Residue, then its C-alpha position, 0 to 999 in steps of 0.5 A: m188741607a184735604k177736601p172731605f169725601e162727599r157722596h154726592r149724586q153717586p150712581w147706585t151699585q148693584e150691591e147697594i140695591q141688594k142691601l136696600h132690598l134686604l134691609v127693607t125686608k127686615g123692616m128697618s126704618l128709612k133713617a136706619i137704612a140710609k145710615a147703613l147705606t151711607r146715603s141721604e134719606e131722600s136718595t134712599k126713599n127715591r131708590a126704594k120707590q124706583e125698585k117698588l119697595k115699601i119702607q115701614k114707617m116707624r111709630 
């Protein structure tokens, strides 16, 4: 049986970083951005912090 594909500690591509910037400027939630990038919420939050982006908190 084939091992399922796991995205674990994969480096961020320039394309993903651009998409992160776009989704943050659209005002999407952390959960939605993480799902769109197929990354964990923690990974997405950390990368946004590195890029000095502020993700909106959904209320």
